[in-house]
C-alpha positions, 0 to 999 in steps of 0.5 A, spaced: 122 396 855 117 398 851 111 402 854 104 401 851 100 407 849 096 407 855 102 407 860 106 413 855 099 417 856 100 416 864 107 418 864 105 425 860 105 431 865 100 436 863 105 442 866 110 440 860 105 441 855 099 446 856 097 445 849 090 444 851 090 451 854 092 455 848 090 451 841 083 450 842 077 455 843 074 455 850 068 459 850 066 459 857 073 463 858 072 467 851 078 464 849 079 464 842 083 458 838 091 459 838 091 464 844 094 462 850 088 462 856 089 469 860 090 464 866 096 460 864 102 462 867 109 463 864 111 456 868 104 453 864 100 452 870 093 454 871 092 460 876 085 458 877 086 451 877 081 450 883 076 454 880 077 452 873 071 452 868 067 445 867 070 444 860 077 444 863 075 440 869 073 435 864 079 435 859 083 429 860 089 427 857 089 421 852 092 419 846 092 425 842 097 428 847 102 423 845 100 426 837 102 433 839 108 433 843 113 437 841 119 442 843 115 448 843 108 451 844 108 453 837 110 446 835 105 443 839 099 448 837 100 447 830 100 439 831 094 440 835 090 444 830 092 440 824 090 434 828 083 437 830 082 441 824 082 448 827 084 453 822 089 458 825 
């Protein structure tokens, strides 16, 4: 059975990726691009989830998440940076 892209996105678990907490800069947290957020735990969970900034609250998984899947955080960050034109 083949899944369509929306179903594939729906099946993704953010806690298996967390690239959005590493690859982009997050100005409201003074987090530069490519650096893990200080609130990201070793098990890829947000330690301030209930009080996270609006930019994080508004981020929703989408098809770009499918494009940056990879076996390691380093791999995912690299793919994210290429996809969104972020200089490492």
